[in-house]
N, C-alpha and C positions, 0 to 999 in steps of 0.2 A: 464563543463567549470571550476569548481572549481580548479582541479589540474593546469590547464594552468594559471589561475589568480595567484595562489599562486607562481608557479615556475617562471613565466615571469614578474610578478610585485610585488612579495614579499607581496602579499595581505594577511592579517590576516583573518582567517576564524573563525567565532564565532558560537557556537552552544552548545548543551548539551554534556556531557561526553560520553553518550551512542551513540549518532548520530556520534560522532568522532570516536568511536571504530567501528561502523558498516561501516563507510565510506571507510576504507581501503579494506576490502574484497569485497564490492560492486564495488569499482573502478577497483580492480583487475580483477573482473569477467567481467566488462564492457570491459577492455582492451582485455581480452582473447577472448571474443565473437567478438569484432571488428576485431581481427586478423583472426579468423575462417571464418567470413562472408565477410571480405574484405572491410568494410566500414571505412572511415578515422576518426580519432579522432584529436582534436586540441592539444593534449597532448600525452605523451608517458609514459611508466611505471616508468621511473625515476622521473617524476613530482609528483607522488604519495607520495613518501617519503617527498618532499618538502611541500606538502599540509598538511600532517599529522604533521610535525614539526611546521607548522604555525597555528594549530588548537588551539583555546582558549576555554576551556570548561567553561560553566556557568550553575549553577543550575536555576530551575524555580524561578521566583520572585526575583532573585538576581538583585540588582540595580546597574548599570554601568553608570558612568558619562563621557561624551565625550564633552569637552568644556562646553557650557551652555546647552547641551542636556542631557537628562537622558533616558535610555532605559532598558528594561528587557525582558526575555524570559518567556512566559506563555504556558501552556499545551495546545496542539492543538488537543488532541485526536488522530485520524488517526492511528499512529503507536507508539510504545514506543520510547520516546525521541523527538518526533516531536514537534516543537515549533512555536508558534506565536511570532511576535516582536511588542512589545508596546513601542512607542517613545513619549517622552514629550519634546517639545521645549518651549521656553518662551511664544509662542503664540498659539501652536496647540498640540492636542493629537492625535496621529496617531496609527493605529493598522494595521499590515499586518498579515492575517491569515495563508498564505501558504496553504498547504493541511490540511483541518481540518474537524472535525466531532464533533458535539455536543452530540451525542448518545454514551453511554458507550458501550464497547465491553468486550470480555473476558479478553483482555489484558490491556486495558487502560480506565480511566475515560474520558468522553467527555469534549471538550472545553467549557469554560464559557465566556460569553460576557463581555466586558470592556467599559465603557463609553469613547467615543472618538469623535473627530470632523470630522476625515477623516478615512474611512475604506477601505482598500484594500482587496478584498475578492474574493476567487476562485468561479468560476461559473460552475464548471464541470457538475454538475447535474442540471443546471437551466432548468426549464420546466419539470423535472421528479421527481416524488416522489418515494422514496423507499417503498416497501411493509413492514408491521410491521416485525420488526427483530425477534421476537419470533415465528411468523407464518413461516417465511422462514427458520429459524433453524429447526423447527419441520418437515417441508416438506423435508428437507435434511436428517434428522434422519429417517423419514419414508421411504425414497427411500433407504437408506443404509440397513435398516431391510429388505426391499423387496428383494433386490439384494442378500444379504447374505443368506437370508432364502431359496433361490432357488439354492444355492450353488455356486454363483458367487463371483467375487472379484470387489470392487469398487476402481477404479483408481481416485484419487482426485488430479488433478494438481492445485498447489497453489503457489502464490508468496512466496518467501523465507522470506521477511521481513514483518512480521505481519500476512499475511493469514494463512501460515502454522501452526503457533502457535495458532491462534484462532480456527481453525478447530480441532486441537488436543485437546484443552481444551473443546470444545463442545462435542466431542466424548467421552472424559474421564468422564465428569460430567453427561452424559446422563444415565449412569448406564447400558448401553447395554454391553452384554458379546461379546466383539469383540477382534480379533487378529489384531492389528493395527501396521503397519510398517512405519517409517518415513525416507525419503531419501532426498538427495540434500542439498543446503546450509541452508535450514530452520533449521536444527537440530543444526548446528553450531551457528547460530544467536540466537537460543533459549538459549544456554549456555551463550552467551554474555548478554542477557537480565537478566538472573539470577545473574550476577555479578553487576547488577545495579537495584536492587529491588525497589529503590525509584521511578522508572519510570513505574512500573507495578501496575495494580489494585490489583492483588493478586500474588505475587511471589510463594506462596504456591500452588495455583491452576496449574500454569505453571510447577513447579518442580515435582508435583505429576503426571501430564499428561505426561511429558517427561520420567519419570521413568517407567511409565506404558507401553508406546509404545516401540517397537523394533526398535533400530537404525540400519540402513543399513550402513555399512562402508567397504564393500568388494564385489568382484564379487560373491562369494558364498552367502553372505548375500542377495543380490539382487535376485539371483535364488530362495532362500528360501521365499522371499517376494511375489513371484508369487503365493503362497498358502495362502497369508493372506486374511482376510476379507476386509480390507481397506489399501490402499497404498497412503500415502500423500507424494507428491514429486514436485520438480520444473521441468520445468518452468510452471508458471500459465497460460501461453498463448500457451503451447505446441510448443515452438519455439526452443527447445533444452533441454539440461539437461537429467536427467534419465527418464523424462516422456515419451519421444519418444521410448526408449528402452522398457518400460513397455507396451506401447500401441502396439508395434510390437509383443510382446510376448503374450499378452492378447487377441488380436483381433480375433483369431480363435474360441474362445468360446462365443457363443451368450448369455450365462448366465452372462457374465461380463458386467460391465457398466463404463462409464466415466462421472463423476460428476464435472462439471466446476464450480469454485467458485468465479470467478472474471471476470472482463470486458475483452472481447476479441477484441483487436484493429483490424481495417482494415488491411489486409495483414499478420495477424498472423496465425499460424497453427490452433489455436482454432477456429477462425472465418471461416476458410476454412472448418473445420470439421463441424461446425453448419450449414453453407450454402450449402455445396456440399457433405458432408458425406465422405470427403477425407482428407488425411493428408500426407504432404511430409515425406517420410521415405527413408533415404539414397538416397536422390535426386530424388525419384519417387513419384508422387501423387498416394497413395494407398488408395483404398476403405476401409473404417473402418465400418464393419457391426456390430456395437455394439449400444446398447441404450446409447444415450447422453442426459444429462440434465444440465441445467444451473441454478445457484442459485445466488441471489443478496446478496452478503455478503460485499458490499462496505463499506469502511470506510471513505468515503467523504460525506459531508453534503448533503442531498437532497434539492429540491426546497423549501419546506416548512421550513426546518431548516436553510437555507440561509436567508430567509425573517425574521424569528424569531430572528435570531442572530443580524441582522442589526438593527432591530427595538429596541432590548433590549441595543444595543450599543449607540443608540441614535445619530447616525452619520448623520451630515448634508450632507456630501458628501460621496458617495459610489463609488469606483472604481472597476469595474469588470475586471477580467483577467481569463485566462484559461477556456474560454467558447466558445463553438461552435458558430459561427457567425449567423447560421440560426436556429438551434434547441434550443440552450441554452440561448443565449444572449437576443433576443427579449422579451421572457415571463418574464425574470428576470428584465429587464429594466422597463416594464409596471407595474409589482407588486411592485417593489421598489419605483417608482415614486409615485404609489398610496399610499404608506406609507409616503410620504412626503420628501423622500431623493432626492437629486440632484445626478443623475447618470452619470458616466463617463465611456466610453468604449474606451480606448486607443488602437491604433494599433502599431505594431513593429516600432520603430524609432521615435514615437511621444513623445514629452516632456511636462510635466506639471510643472508649478511653483506655489509653495505654498506661498501665500503673507500674510503679516501681516493683 
């Protein structure tokens, strides 16, 4: 919606400089996919330029004044450049988390709580706790070692923005002797990250990992990658991108494996692969007789992190959004109310008034 808002209403867009740089290729990719798959957008490609022109970049903790309000962006964890919005009015302190994670990742440091009166918080993983990160990372590395040890190739579908780079850093720092190839938009975004090292936990780690891996940039590179130990590529949900090409070429060798590193949404190729052992390839549901494993590398806060964050913010009111109404919202409401918060669960179209 951001390109539409900017183009049709001259709405200024505020965010970090890195998010502004990432937005253009992500919007372009969204437009490209919409044209291929035939679903409508409320904006067209010309609106992207307008949105980029109206982007106003701010650093973390930079204080901005709007009439008698003050606001600032704070590190949200999640992915490089992601920001929470902290607003101070004459009567209230308000925090919007957006997508956030309090745990450190290979790319970014986690979000830190801020004292507030009203907390708007994502509830994506309400009712679900993540496994310990180090345990899950080691399980992934053990699986890679097993597959490579038997002569196979690990195909690692990964989101372009954040997950690709996290997995690459993990593999590089593991010390394993691996031939790793990286394909898809993730390699381009990694270079953008390095132009903004202030948003990274360690730009040295990412720079070293990117130099270590082989970058796929042509059809001949892609064919060479078929002999790699590990291929990291988009899309993370196996809905397009180079990942489908690789699956089609690797599926006849049972020594190979597909290691999913992210959430697989209902209706996605990855979800169909997990549930049915099939994947749409060139319009045909094709059986994929390869070992498939899934790892929890989420960079959203889990149930326990959400509760701890709200408690440390000392928020009187907590507004939950982006939470499944059956699986996530109810356990979050119960737990947050037990901590003494007044909890609100708005539905689309519902308005709230903040009174003095």
